[in-house]
C-alpha positions, 0 to 999 in steps of 0.5 A: 224399527226400520221396515220396508215400505212406502211411508203413509198415514198408517206407518206414521200414525203407528210410530207413536200416537203422541205424534197426533197430540199437542204439547210435545217438543217439535224437534226430533232428538238425533240420539243415534248419531248416525251421521257423526259415526259415518265420518271416516274423516281423512278419506273425505277430506283428502280424497281426490275424485277421478272420473272413470268409464270402465267398471275396472280401474287399474294401477300399475307400479314398478317392480323392486330393482334391488334384488336378493337371492333367497337360498331357502330350499336350495342346496349349498355345497362347499360352504366354508371354501372360497368357491361356493355352488348354490343349486336350485334357487327358487323360481321367485328369485331366479332369472335375474342373476348374472355373472359379475354380480356381487353378493353380500353375505348375511354376516356382512363380513365378506363379498362374493362375486358370481362366476356362473349362472345356469337356469334349468326349469326356471331355477338358478344354479349359482357359482360364487367366488369370494372377492378377497380369497377368504372362505364363504359361509353360506347356509340354506335359508340365507337371504343374499343381497345383489348389492352391486357388480364388478366388470373387467378391463375391456369387458363386454356388456352384461345381459339386460335385465328387464324390470317390469310392472305389477298391476293392482285393480279395484272396481267401482260399485253402484249405491242406491237409496230410495225415499218414497212417500204416499199422497196422504202422508205427503200432504199431512203435517205432523207435530214434530219438525225435521230440519225446520219442516213439519212433513215426515218427508223431510226426515226421510230424505235426511235419513237417506242422505245419511244412509248413502254416506254410510253405505259409501264410506263403509265400503271404502273401509271394509269392502271386499272386491267381488269376483263378478264384473258388470261385463261378465257373460255369466255373473255369479252376483246378480241383482235380485230386485226384480219387483218391477220386472226389471233388475237381474243385472251383474253386481260388482263391489269395491274393495276398501282400504282394509282389503287393500292392505290384506292384498298388498300391505302388511297385517300384524297381530300383537296378541292384545299388547301395546309396547315398543315392539308394536311400533318396531314391528310396524316400522320394520314393515314400513321400512322393508316397503321403503316408506319414507314419510310420516303416517296417520295411525287410524283406529277406533276409540277402543284401539286408541285407548290401548296406545294412549295408556302405553304412551302416557306411561313414558317419559319421552319428550317425543310424546305430545301431551306427555303423561297426564296434564291438567288445565291451569284453572285447578286441574279440573280436566284431564288429558289422556290423549296422545296426538303424535309420537316420534320413534325411530325413523317416523312420526305417527299422527293418531286419529280416531275414526268415528265409523269404527266406533259404531256399534253395529258396523264393524264393532265385532271385526278385526277392523275395529280392533286394529290400527291402521298405518296409512301414508299421512301426506296422501301423495305417492311419487310417479315416474317423471318426478311428479306426485299423485294422491295416494288414496282416490275416489273413482266415480262414473258421472251420474248422468241425471239432470238432477243431483249433486253438482259434482256429478257424484250423487244422482237423483231419479224421480217418479210419481204424480206428486213428485215436487221435482219431476211429476211423472204419471198419475199415480199419487205418490212421490218417489226420489231415488238417490244413486252414485257409482263410486270405488276406492283407489289406493296407488301404494297400499304396499305402504299400509299396515294393519295391526290388530291390538285387541283380541 
C-alpha cells in the first residue's frame, strides 16, 4: 500500500520476499491502469498553453446587447388598455430602457412603444403605449423583449446606452511530486523490471509521472478555486509542509471545468431518466446562451450507457450506428455505442472520459454521474473577427535548468547520489517534479452539466 517515506532496502524487501528469488516474471503488471484512467482526452489534445506571470488571470466578455424588461415583482396598472404603467422594474432590468424603445408582448400579437421612463432608487417605472391603438395585456411576471426602436421626423438623438464587459477569472496551482531513494536501494538491482530497467527507482519515477498527470488533470476537471491567493497578506490556506524549516507560504488552487459551469454555465438534473426532454433541456439552455456550434457530450461510461440505451431504441437516421449492429462475418460482435446524434439545432458528439471512470477519483460525485456539453470546435470569437481557443492552460515557466522542453514541468535535484545534479554529501538521490498550471475557459457560459444518474 502507499506510504510516506524514502525508498530504501527495508521498504523494497518488505513488499514481498519473492522479489529476492529467481523464477519470476521480470515484468510488473499494471493492473491499476492509472495512466489510462488519468486521461481527459480532449483537454490534452485540444489545449493551448499560454505563459503567464500573475497568480490570477482574467477573462473579459461582452455584455448581452439584446435586453428585456422582466416585470417579475413589478406592479402593472391599466392592463387591458392602450396605455399601461409598469412600476418598480427590478434593478437588474432597469437603467437601460428609454423613450422610443419598442417592446414585444409575450403573446407576440402586439407591440408597445415606451413613452416615458422614470428611475427612482435604481428601479424603472415605464409608461408604454400600443403602436396600433389596440389594448395591451401585460401581467406581472411577463418578460418583454426590447426588440427595436422608432423615432420621429427631425428627432433628437436618444440617450447613450453603455454596454459593459464582465469579468471571470481563475488561478494557477502549484503541483509537486517527489521521488527519493536511499543509497543502498539505488545501487541494488531487483528481480523485476520497470521500463526495461532492474532498479526500483525507475518504477518510482514512472509512478510519479503518472501521479503528476493525475493531479493536474483531476484539478482541471473537478478543482475548486481557492479564496486564497499567493499575494494575500494573511492567507487562509497555508502550506503545512514545513519539515525542513521552510514552507508556510500561501496556497491557491485552480478551478476545473465543472466549477466553471457551476459559476457561469448551466446545471441540470434529469432525475435519472434519459429522453428527448433531456436533450431539449440542454439545447434550450445552449440556445438561450446563443451558442451556435456543435458540442462534445463528455461523460463517464456509466453516464454514456444511459444515453446509448435510449438512442439505440430509436429509429432515427440521425443516430450513427443505429440500433444494434453486428459484423459481416456472422454477427459475432455487437455495437451498442452511439458516436453522434443530430437533433434540433445541434449535432452532439459523444466521448467517454477515462478519468471519470476511475473508481477512486470522482466515482461518488455528481461529476461522474453527469454529461458535460462542451464546445466541440474549442474556439470562441473575439472582437475584431478573429478566434481564440475556448479552453486553454495557463502556466508559469518552471525556470529550472532541468525539466521538460516546453517549460511546463520542472525538476529539482538533491543528494550526493543524484545522477543529474549531485549535491552535498548525504548518500541519497531525490528528484522533485513541479509544475504551475491552471485552466482557463473563455466561454463557460456555453457549458452545460446534466446529471443523468441519481
